[in-house]
N, C-alpha and C positions, 0 to 999 in steps of 0.2 A: 738317493738313499743313504742314511747316516752310518758311518762305520760302526761295526760291531766289535767292541775291544775287552777282553777279557783282563782283568788285573789279579795276579796271583798274589793272595796275603794283604792283609789290612792293617798293616804297621803304618808309622806314620808316613812313610813315602809312598805307600799304596792309598792311602787316603787322600794324599795331596796329589797324587797322578789321577786318580779317578775325578776329583773333583774338578781339575781343570780341563779333563778330557771332555766330561759330560757338559760342560760348560759351552765348550767349542762346537757343540751339536753332535757327538757321538753316543752312540748307546754302551752303554758302560756296566758291567758286570764285576764285582768283586767275588772273589772266591778264598774263604777263609777256613782252614784245617781246624781251629779252635772254635769254641762256640762263642766267643766274644771277639769284637773287634780290638785293635790296639796294638798287637803282637806284642814286642818286650814292655810297651806301657799300657799293658792290661793290669786290672784290679780285682779282688775278689773281696768276698765280705763273709765274716764269720758268724756262726749261729748266736755267738754270745757278745755281738755288738761291735766288732772290729771291722774297719774297712783298710784293707792294704793295697797301695800302689805296688806293683810288682817290679817295676823298672825304674824310668828317669824319675829324678826327684828333684834334680836342680834346674829351675826356670830361669835361665839365662837368655841374653839375646832377645829380650821381649818385643824390639821393632820389628825383627824377622817374623815371629810369631803373628804379631800384628798385622803385618803385609798380608800375610795369606787371608785374612778375613776382610781386609779393605779390598782386597781381589773380587771380593763376590758381595761388596756393599754392606760389609759388618763391621763390627769392632769386637774384641775379645770381651766386653763389658755386655755384650747382648747376650753371651753365652755363661759365663762366670764372673766371680769376684777374684780380683788379682790383688793380693797384699804384698807390699815390700817387705823384706825381713830386717830386722836390725837388732842385735847385730845380723849381720849377712851369714857368718858362721864361727865356730870358735875352733882353734888348734889347739891340740894339747901335745907338749913337749915333756921330754924327761927333766926338765927344769924349770918348768912354767906353763904358760899358756898365752895365748893372742885372740883377742876377737876383732873381728874386722867390720868396724862401723859401716852404717849407709850412709852417712854423710861424708864428703869426699874431704871437708874440713877437717873433721873428726879423724877421719884417715890418714891426713897429712900430720897431725899431731902426735897420732899414734907411732908413725913411722919414724920423727924426730925424737920422740922419746925412747924407742929403741935402738936408734942409730943418728947420732948428731950428723946434722946434711942429708939425711934420706929423704926428707920431705920435698927438697928441691930436685932430688934424684928421680922421687916418684912423678913429680911434675913432667920431666924430661921423659920418664919411661911411658906415661901416659898418653903424652902429647902424640908421640910416636905411634902408640899403640891404637889411638884414635884415628890416624892417618891410614895405619893398616886394616883396621876394621872397615872404614869407608870404603877404601879401594877393595880389599880382599872380599867382605861379605856383599858389596854392591855392583863390582866390577869382575873380580878373580872367579870366585866360587860359583857363580850363575853360568859358567860357559858349559857347552856339553864335552868339552875336552876331547874330540875327536882329531884335533889338529893342533899343533903347537901354532900355527898361522892365527888361530883365533886370539892371542894373545899380542899379537902386532897392532898395538894402538898407542897413539901419542900420549894417551893417560897413563896406561901402564909403562911406556918405555921410559918417560920423564920420570916415575916414581920408582924404578927400579930398584936402584940403590937403597932408597928407603924402606923397602919391602923387606930386606934383610934377607933374604931367599938363601942366601948360602953361608949365612952365620948360625950356629946353633945355638938352642934356646938356652941352654945353662950357662954358655960364655957370654951371652948377650944379657942376662938377670945379672950375673958376678961383675959386669961393668957398672951396674948401677948402683948394687947392694953388696956389703961385706959380712954383714949379721947374719948368721946361720938361720935364725928364725925368719928372717924377712927374705931370705933366698927360697926357703922351704914356702912360704906364703905367696910368693910370685910364681913358683915353680907348679904349685898344685893344679892350676886349672889344666894344664897340657896333660894331665894325667888323664883327661877324658878322651884324648887322642891317641892313647894307648901305646905309647913308647917311652922310652927315658928322656928326660928333658936335653941330654947330650946328644939325642939323634933326631931331634924335631926341630925344624925349620923356625929363624928368630920369628917370622913372620908371624906365627902363632900367639905373639904378645897380643894380637888382637884378642884374644879371647879374654885377657885380663881386663880390656876395656868394656866387653861384651857382658862380662860378669860383673867386676867389681864397681865400674863405673855407671853402667846402665842398672845395675841392683839385682839382688837375689830376690826372686819374687816366689810367691805361692799360690795355687789357685784354690780357694776354699772347695772341700770338698775333694781334694784331692788331684794330680796330674792327670788322671782318667777323665777330668771335665775338658780337656783339651782334645782328646779323642773323640769325647762324645759330641763336642762341638763339631769337630771336623768332619765325623759321620753325618750329623744333621747338614751342614752345608753339601755334603756331596749327595745326600737324598734329597735335598732340594733341587739340585742340578738335574735330576734323573736318575743317580745311580742305582744299581740293584744289588743287595748285600746277600751272600750265601754263605751260611755258618755250617760247620763240621763237613764241609764240602772240602774233601782233602783233592788237589791235583796230583794224579798219580802218571801222568803221561802227556808230554807234548806232542801232538801230531803233525807230521810234515809230510808234504807230498811235491816233490820235485823242486827241491830247494827252497820250499816256502811253509809256513806253518799254517796250518787249515784248521786248528781248533786244539782244545785240550780234552784229557779222560778226567774227568771227575767222579770219583768212587766208583769206577768202572764205567761209567756213562760217556760216549763222546759228544762233545757240544762245539758247534762249528763257529770261528770267529775268523775277523778280518787281520786283527793285531792282538798280540799278547804283550802285556808288559809284567815282569815281574819283580815283585816286590818282596819275596821270599828269598833266603839265603843263596846267594848267586852259585855257589858251588853245586847247592843242592838242586837248585833249576837247571843245571847243566847235566846233572845225572837223570833228569827226565827225558833228555835227548839221545838219540844215537852217537856214538862216539865222534862221528865225521862231521857232526854239525855243532861242536861245543867251541867256544872261543878258546878255553886254555885246558891243559891235560894236568893231570893230577902231579906232574912233577912240580908245574907252574905254582900249584897252591901249596905245595910242599915248601916253595922257594920262599914264601910271602912272610912277611912280618905280620903278625896277628896280632891286634889290641889283645887285651886280657879277656880270661872269662872270670867270675868270681863265684865264691862262696856268699849267698845272702840268708839271713834269718830274719821271719816276719814273728815278732814278738809280741803278746799282749801281756801286760803286768797290771795285777790288780792293786796296784797302789801308784802314786804320784811319785816322781823319780825327780828329786830335786837337783837343781845346779847342773841342769842338762838344757843345752838348746836345741833348739829346732835343728841344726846341721851343726855335727861336730867331726871333727878329723883327729883320730889318735896317730899322733906321729912321734911317739916317745923312741921310737927304734929307728934304726939307720936305713933311709929311705932307698939308697942304692944297694943294700943287701938285699931288699925284699925285690927290687925291682930285677937283680940279678935271678932269682929264681923262677922269674917269668918269662923273661927272654934268654938267660943263659942255662942253667941248669934243669929249668922246667920240673920243678917239684914243689911242694908245700913249704912255705918258709918257717924257718925255725923263729925268727923275730918278727912277726908281721905288724903292718900297719893295716888299719881298718877306719871304716866310717859309719857314723851313726845318723839316722835321721828320725826325730821325733815330733811327726807331724801334730801330734796332739798338743803341743806345746802352742800351737798357731789355731788349732781349729779342733772344736770339740766333737764335730762329727765324726770323726774317725776311731773313735774309743768311747767305753761306756763312761760316766761320770766317775771320778776319781780313780781312772786307770789310765794306763799308759799304752801309746802305740809306737813300738820300735822296730827300726828297720837295720839290720847290721849288713855290712857290706866288705868283703876283703878280698883285693885283686889277686888272682891265680892265673898261672899258666894254662893255657888250653891244652886238652888232650890227657890231661892227668885223671887218676883214679880217685873216686869222691864217694867212697862209701860211707854210711850213715856214723860209723864209730870215729871216722877220723873229722868229718863236719862236728861231731858232739866236742871232739877234744878241743876244737878252736872257738867253739860257741863258749865253754868254761875260760877259756883266756880271755875273750873278749868281755864276758863279762866280768871277770875280775878286775881287769882295766878300768871297765865302768864304773864300779863299784869305788874303785880307788878315787877315781876323778869326781863323782855326785857324793862322795860320804855315805853311801848306803852300805847294806849287807846282806847276803843270801839273797840276791835277787832270783837266782834260779829257782828258788821256791816260792817265789812270787810271779811266776808265769801261769798264766792261765789259756794263754795259746801259744802255739810254737808251730813252725813250718819251714823247715829249710829248703834251699835251692840252690842246685850247684852246676857243674860242667855236664854231666848227663842228663839233666833237666833241661838245660838249654838245647841239649840235642833232640829229645824226646818231642818237645814242646815246640822249637822253632826249625828243626833240621840245620842247627847251626853247625859249621864246620868245626869239627874237635870242640865244640862245645863254647866257642868264641861267645863273648856277651857285646863286644862293641865294635865288630868289624875288623877293618884292616888299620894298622898304625897309620898315622900321617906322617911317615919317614918323608925325606926329600926324594928318596927313589920310589915311593910311592904316592907321588902328589901328581895332581892334574892328568894328564895324558898318559901318565906312567902308573894310574888305577885300572883295573878292569874296566872294559868300556860297557857304555849304555846300550851300545848296538850289539847284535849278533851279527858276525863279519860274513857268514856264510846263510842266513836266513834273513830276509831282507825286513819280515814284519815279527820280530821277536825281538823286545828291549827289557833292559834292566835297570832296576832303580834301587836306592836305599844304602846302608852302609857299608857294603862292600864295594860300591861304585863310587861317582863324584857327586856332590864333593867329598863324602866323608861321614864319620860317625858323628851322632848327636842328634837331638831334636830339629833346632833350625835347620843344618845342612839336610837332612833328611826331608823336610819341608821343600827346601830348594830342590832338592833331587827330583820329586815327583814333579815340581814344575818345570823343571830342565827335559825330561822325559816326555811330559805331555806336549812341548813345544816342539821337539822333534818329530813327532808323530803327526802333529797338526801340520807341520811345513810340507807333509805328502798330500796334503787335501787343503791349497790355499784359502778357499771360503771360509773353511772351519776355522784355519789358523789367523784369519783376519779379526775374530771376534775374542780372541783370547787376551787378556791382560798381559 
């Protein structure tokens, strides 16, 4: 008899876990409270012809994503067309701008032009980043992190110093570059890890390799094409999906999970994998069965929430790239409002994604699809009036950069999304958007465990456990938890890739 396993949530990690578990011979059911799969990577369509990805927009580490499909005998090209962006993105500063080219040789020329000698420093930086990427993404982050003994290997031991685990990212970058623009350019990728560069281990220079060197990509049709492809792979393995199926209780008997309550109806299962918010999942249990109490969660450093605007414009916006980072204001001041004062920023940074520059399918002809994102502290008030205030500021800076005027009047679709929406749609702890920050004190074994310590058949996956936030890490997280469950049934485990 195959094991009957429930996966709570159909985000990237849930899709990954479901696919691998079903491939191993288990009977797998995915329960999603929303009407469509993808979690934060959902998509929506408007009545007037726009298609908006709701969350992830940076397609980095393409090899990790490709590995998922290879494990099932496919390649990404079987499901969607992937294009490389050139430039990869543009950064706007108070006194100029930088566009990061796709070609590494052009990248070297850019660095040398900005700062003499920086091309050779870039070579050194990227050589080290490549090593960290190969060790980090192939050996380090694939561990279940149930014990530090997992990391005692000759390969990791030999490379321990080269991994720069004890150096902070900001100091590491400044050893290579002195120009503020280049420092900002090299620090930018770790924003996805949810903490200030001075609190992130230098190990994560691997992000620069996984992004800048391997390229910034875009799947035609939107990031949701990845979700659809992963769901298709899962269904081919036999996974059953249940939508608008809210799990309101995890049922336990004698220190063992026996099933879940879905919209008030009990369904029996042998094991449970939660891909939903870790803290929320634990509230579905009696307090005595939770891995962590409220004091624990209060003490964690969370990655930011954010204010997002999905905007449709009835005209083409000139001089705007697919990805644009507006860094005219001080980075550290904005970061301080997220991790220090926990308030709305006075002089914010923000990010613009305009996929209609690459993909004609996401907006009507001669229109523009724009996604604006501003990082915020978790748990703050986000009423509509304050959202609108920051929209006006972001549009003003967008106008200044693109040479346009009165963009507010050109909007023919508008939807905002902020802290309270993350809570209502994803049960996200205090409205976090990106999980836990990847600080040294929240790395590997120091992250929330993938296994419940009191209930032997309850597991967790996703951005609040190992390996951490981001689409590729979430794919890996699902695979890790599937392997751990399959170890309990060797005949199934042997079939797992």
